[in-house]
C-alpha positions in Angstrom: 117.8 92.8 72.8 114.0 93.2 73.3 112.7 96.6 72.3 111.0 98.3 75.3 107.3 99.0 75.0 104.2 99.7 77.1 101.5 97.0 77.7 98.7 97.6 75.3 96.1 100.1 76.6 98.6 101.9 78.9 100.7 105.0 78.4 103.7 107.0 79.7 103.0 110.6 80.5 106.0 112.9 80.0 106.4 116.3 81.6 104.6 118.2 78.9 101.6 115.8 79.0 101.6 115.9 82.8 101.6 119.7 82.8 98.4 119.6 80.7 96.8 116.7 82.7 97.4 118.7 85.9 95.5 121.6 84.5 92.4 119.2 84.3 93.1 117.7 87.7 93.7 121.0 89.5 90.4 122.4 88.1 88.4 119.4 89.1 90.0 119.2 92.6 89.4 122.9 93.3 85.7 122.5 92.3 85.3 119.4 94.4 86.8 121.2 97.5 84.5 124.1 96.8 81.5 121.8 97.3 82.9 120.4 100.6 84.2 117.1 99.3 87.1 115.6 101.3 90.1 113.7 99.9 90.3 109.9 100.1 92.6 107.2 98.6 92.1 103.4 98.6 94.5 100.6 97.5 94.9 99.6 93.9 94.4 95.9 95.0 91.1 94.7 96.4 89.8 91.3 97.4 88.3 89.8 94.3 85.3 88.6 96.2 84.5 92.3 96.9 84.7 93.3 93.3 82.9 90.5 91.5 79.1 90.7 91.1 79.0 94.5 91.5 79.3 95.6 87.8 77.0 93.1 86.0 78.1 90.2 83.8 79.9 92.4 81.3 81.8 94.2 84.0 82.9 91.0 85.7 84.5 89.9 82.4 86.7 93.1 82.5 88.1 92.6 86.0 91.8 92.2 86.2 92.5 89.2 88.4 95.9 88.8 90.1 97.4 85.4 89.8 97.9 83.6 93.1 101.4 83.0 94.3 100.3 79.7 95.8 100.4 76.6 93.5 97.1 74.9 92.8 98.3 71.5 94.1 98.4 72.9 97.6 94.7 73.9 97.4 93.2 70.5 96.3 93.1 67.0 97.7 96.2 64.8 97.4 94.7 62.5 94.7 93.8 65.4 92.4 97.2 67.0 93.0 99.0 63.8 92.1 97.1 63.7 88.7 98.0 67.3 87.9 101.7 66.6 88.7 101.6 63.6 86.4 99.9 65.5 83.6 102.1 68.6 84.0 105.3 67.5 85.7 107.3 70.6 84.9 104.5 73.3 84.9 103.8 75.6 87.8 100.0 76.1 87.9 98.7 78.9 90.1 95.8 78.4 92.5 92.6 80.4 92.9 92.9 84.2 92.3 91.8 86.0 95.4 92.9 89.6 94.5 92.1 91.9 91.7 92.8 95.5 90.5 90.1 97.9 91.2 87.6 98.4 88.4 86.3 101.8 89.6 86.4 103.9 92.7 82.8 103.6 93.8 82.8 100.0 95.1 86.1 100.5 97.1 84.5 103.7 98.5 81.5 101.7 99.7 83.8 99.1 101.2 85.7 102.0 103.0 82.5 103.5 104.3 81.3 100.1 105.8 84.8 99.5 107.4 85.1 103.0 108.9 81.4 103.7 109.6 82.2 104.4 113.3 84.9 106.9 112.4 83.1 109.1 109.8 80.2 111.5 110.1 77.2 111.1 107.8 76.4 112.5 105.3 80.0 111.9 104.1 81.3 113.6 101.0 84.6 112.4 99.5 86.5 113.0 96.3 89.0 110.5 95.0 91.5 110.8 92.1 93.3 107.5 91.3 93.9 105.1 88.4 91.6 102.1 87.7 92.0 99.1 85.4 89.7 97.3 83.0 90.6 94.4 80.7 88.9 96.1 77.8 89.8 96.2 74.1 91.9 99.4 73.7 90.6 101.9 71.2 90.4 105.7 70.8 89.4 107.2 74.2 89.3 103.7 75.8 92.3 102.4 77.8 93.1 99.5 80.1 94.6 101.8 82.7 93.0 105.3 83.2 92.4 107.9 85.8 89.0 108.6 87.4 88.1 111.7 89.4 85.1 110.7 91.7 82.9 112.8 93.9 80.4 110.9 96.1 78.1 111.7 99.0 76.8 108.8 101.1 74.4 108.7 104.0 71.7 111.0 102.6 68.9 110.5 100.1 68.3 114.2 99.6 68.2 115.3 95.9 70.2 118.4 96.9 73.3 116.3 96.3 72.3 115.6 92.7 71.8 119.4 92.3 75.3 120.0 93.6 76.7 117.4 91.2 75.0 119.2 88.3 76.6 122.5 89.4 80.0 120.7 89.7 79.6 119.6 86.1 78.8 123.1 85.0 81.8 124.7 86.8 84.3 122.1 85.7 83.3 122.1 82.1 83.1 125.9 82.0 86.5 126.3 83.6 87.9 123.8 81.0 86.4 125.9 78.2 84.0 123.1 77.3 80.7 125.1 77.4 79.4 122.7 74.6 79.1 119.9 77.2 75.8 118.1 77.6 74.9 116.4 80.8 72.3 113.7 80.2 70.1 112.7 83.1 67.7 109.7 83.6 66.2 107.8 86.5 66.5 104.1 87.0 62.8 103.8 87.8 61.9 105.1 84.3 63.8 102.1 83.0 62.0 99.8 85.4 58.7 101.5 84.3 59.4 100.7 80.7 59.8 97.0 81.5 56.6 97.2 83.5 54.6 99.1 81.0 55.6 96.8 78.1 55.0 93.7 80.2 58.5 92.4 79.3 59.4 89.0 80.6 62.9 90.3 80.9 65.2 91.1 83.9 65.6 94.8 84.4 69.4 94.5 84.7 69.6 92.8 81.3 67.3 95.4 79.8 69.4 98.3 81.0 72.6 96.5 79.8 71.1 96.1 76.3 69.8 99.7 76.2 73.2 100.9 77.3 74.6 99.8 73.9 72.4 102.2 72.0 75.3 104.6 71.2 77.4 101.7 70.0 74.9 99.5 68.0 72.1 102.0 67.3 68.4 101.6 67.5 68.3 98.6 65.1 71.0 96.8 67.0 69.2 97.2 70.3 65.9 96.0 68.8 67.7 93.0 67.3 69.3 92.1 70.7 65.9 92.4 72.4 64.2 90.3 69.8 66.9 87.6 70.0 66.1 87.5 73.8 62.4 86.9 73.0 60.9 90.4 73.1 58.2 90.9 70.5 59.0 93.3 67.7 55.9 95.4 68.3 57.0 95.9 72.0 60.5 96.9 70.8 59.0 99.7 68.6 56.7 100.7 71.5 59.7 101.0 73.7 61.3 103.7 71.4 58.0 105.6 71.5 58.4 106.0 75.2 62.0 107.2 74.9 62.3 110.9 74.7 65.1 113.5 74.9 64.3 117.0 76.2 65.3 119.8 78.5 64.6 119.0 82.2 61.7 121.2 83.4 58.3 120.9 85.1 56.3 120.9 81.8 58.2 118.0 80.4 57.7 116.0 83.7 54.0 116.6 83.4 54.0 115.2 79.8 55.9 112.1 81.0 53.3 111.4 83.6 50.8 111.1 80.8 53.0 109.0 78.6 53.6 106.4 81.3 49.8 106.3 82.2 50.6 107.3 85.7 52.7 104.2 86.2 53.8 104.0 89.9 57.5 103.5 89.1 57.5 106.4 86.7 55.6 108.6 89.2 58.4 107.9 91.8 61.0 109.0 89.2 59.0 112.1 88.3 58.6 113.1 91.9 62.4 112.8 92.4 63.1 115.0 89.4 60.6 117.6 90.5 62.5 117.9 93.7 65.8 118.1 91.7 64.4 120.9 89.6 63.4 122.7 92.8 66.9 122.5 94.2 68.4 123.7 91.0 66.2 126.8 91.2 66.9 129.6 88.9 70.7 129.2 88.9 71.7 129.5 85.2 73.8 126.7 83.7 76.4 127.3 81.0 76.2 123.7 79.8 73.1 121.9 78.6 71.1 119.6 80.9 68.9 117.0 79.1 66.5 114.4 80.3 67.3 111.4 78.2 65.1 108.3 78.8 67.4 106.1 76.7 70.3 106.6 79.2 70.9 103.3 81.0 74.4 103.2 82.4 74.7 99.5 82.6 75.9 99.1 86.2 73.6 97.1 88.4 74.0 99.2 91.5 72.2 102.3 90.3 68.8 102.9 91.8 67.8 106.5 91.2 69.1 109.4 89.1 71.7 108.5 86.4 74.2 110.9 84.9 76.3 110.9 81.7 78.2 113.8 80.2 79.4 114.2 76.6 81.2 116.9 74.7 79.5 117.9 71.5 81.6 117.9 68.3 84.0 115.3 69.7 84.2 111.7 68.5 84.8 110.4 72.0 81.9 109.0 74.0 81.0 110.0 77.6 83.5 111.9 79.6 81.7 111.4 82.9 79.0 109.3 84.4 77.4 108.4 87.7 74.2 108.1 89.6 72.3 107.3 92.8 72.9 103.9 94.6 70.7 102.9 97.6 72.0 99.4 98.2 75.7 99.3 97.5 76.8 99.1 101.1 74.1 96.4 101.9 76.4 93.7 100.5 79.1 94.7 102.9 76.7 94.6 105.9 75.5 98.2 106.2 71.9 98.6 105.2 69.8 101.7 104.4 72.7 104.0 103.4 72.0 105.9 100.2 74.7 107.4 98.1 75.2 109.3 94.9 78.3 110.3 92.9 79.9 111.1 89.5 83.2 110.3 87.9 85.2 112.4 85.4 87.4 110.5 82.9 90.6 112.6 82.8 92.0 110.7 79.8 89.1 111.4 77.6 88.9 115.0 78.6 92.6 115.3 77.8 92.0 113.8 74.3 89.3 116.3 73.6 91.3 119.3 74.8 94.4 118.2 72.9 92.6 117.3 69.6 90.6 120.6 69.5 93.4 122.7 71.0 91.2 124.0 73.7 93.6 124.2 76.6 92.6 127.0 79.0 95.1 129.5 80.4 96.2 128.3 83.8 98.4 130.7 85.8 99.8 128.1 88.2 101.4 126.3 85.2 103.0 129.5 84.0 105.2 130.6 86.8 108.5 128.9 86.0 112.0 130.4 85.7 115.4 129.2 84.4 118.4 131.0 85.8 121.1 131.4 83.2 124.7 132.2 83.9 128.1 132.9 82.3 130.5 131.1 84.6 130.8 129.3 88.0 130.7 132.6 90.0 127.5 133.8 88.4 126.0 130.3 88.7 126.7 130.3 92.5 125.1 133.8 92.7 122.1 132.4 90.8 121.6 129.7 93.5 120.9 132.4 96.0 118.5 134.1 93.7 116.8 130.7 93.1 116.3 130.2 96.8 114.5 133.5 97.1 112.2 132.7 94.2 111.4 129.3 95.6 110.6 130.7 99.0 108.0 132.9 97.2 106.5 129.8 95.6 107.9 130.2 92.1 109.2 127.1 90.3 112.9 127.8 89.6 115.9 125.9 88.2 119.5 127.0 88.0 121.0 125.7 84.7 123.4 123.0 85.9 126.1 123.0 83.2 128.5 125.4 81.6 127.1 126.3 78.2 126.6 129.4 76.0 123.7 131.6 77.0 121.8 130.9 73.8 122.0 127.1 74.5 120.6 127.7 78.0 117.7 129.7 76.6 117.0 127.0 74.0 116.7 124.6 76.9 114.3 126.9 78.7 112.1 127.2 75.6 112.1 123.4 75.0 111.2 122.7 78.6 108.4 125.2 78.7 109.8 127.7 81.1 108.0 131.0 80.8 110.8 133.2 82.0 114.6 133.3 82.2 116.8 135.3 84.5 120.3 136.0 83.0 123.1 136.7 85.5 126.5 138.0 84.6 129.2 140.2 86.2 127.0 143.4 85.8 124.0 141.8 87.5 126.1 140.5 90.4 127.7 144.0 91.0 124.4 145.9 90.7 122.0 143.3 92.2 119.7 144.2 89.2 118.8 141.1 87.2 117.8 140.7 83.6 114.3 139.1 83.5 113.3 137.8 80.1 109.7 136.8 79.2 110.2 133.8 76.9 106.8 134.1 75.4 106.9 137.7 74.3 110.7 138.1 74.1 110.5 141.2 76.3 113.2 141.7 78.9 113.6 144.2 81.7 116.1 145.0 84.5 114.7 144.3 87.9 115.8 143.6 91.5 115.0 140.2 93.0 111.9 141.4 94.9 110.6 143.2 91.8 111.1 140.0 89.8 109.1 138.1 92.3 106.3 140.7 92.2 106.2 140.5 88.4 106.2 136.7 88.3 103.4 136.4 90.9 101.2 139.1 89.4 
């Protein structure tokens, strides 16, 4: 008999893991709603033609293609079909793949916007929390199936949206207890200005794709790849003289204007960032915000500000990324619609919180009660108590079997219940219940309504 196992790069999430994942998801969702983002879901399957060509050459290689249910011999002329049948008489060969699993949530969002442009009001803010799939090599913090939490605004070019996204980063990471988060910021036009200033005979998309590998291969690795592509060594070193990392402020932007010799592309980027600084105002941030000119985010559709978030003292890479895209809806027939968004990687955030034992207290995860009983009569009485607790919004389970009280309490502790109510003959006669706090071990005698007040306080 074959031993059951998961496909590589995928995982099961049991109740304990899901409770923790939901802490992350609930916090992110609450913050998204606070900034007036509306919920949206799109299908897991998209037309392959809609996905290809949107993520660069590297991204296209990671798309999961769904095999056609139609045999190839029905898609080609009769002569070629006969040859295939002769060469492979007993083999079923699928035809052209026309469907694929979504690679991210941004491209399907752009497709949705174009399809439903007459039904939505612009600017349109949406959040979306769903799994995505990439045919990547599984490793620590990198999976083939993982969950993204996206927030995007489309239909406005105002930098106020970038400012809101930075505040979202600040609130989410602070609520998760990750105040050592760093949000790195760059602008696509700085990258274009580098290509321009160095007179590189090199496509910008390929340059950004190479620079995006800096964290993986280091400075020497990036220089080697550029030189292998024909870039002079002196220009490679000149590139790294332009790259700086600093706090985002007006003084730094003035210095950049000088470093780029007032390059037109760089000036456009600086003007955008000046507006962003203005929208951020004097609002204090708990997390660190850095302007990092090495940040590339190797997706072809970014045109303006680019974001990436990391957690210091963790060996996992970015936990969030995003940016401004001005032309993504063009390919679907809707021109001049600018958008910007970010995406949190739930799986990586979970790994960091779990490894460093940083799980925040979360009240909604703590209100759960197991009703314990001595016999069938007290179990039936417990069903009525359970209904009152549930009506008050408290998660409640009546222990279903006949076992000793200590076994029922062991079950409650193993399952993560925070309280138990023990019902026996005395409790039924007096209508005063025994409420036990399973964390502290304290127990008190309370009526049902008092139990509800305590559990909801």
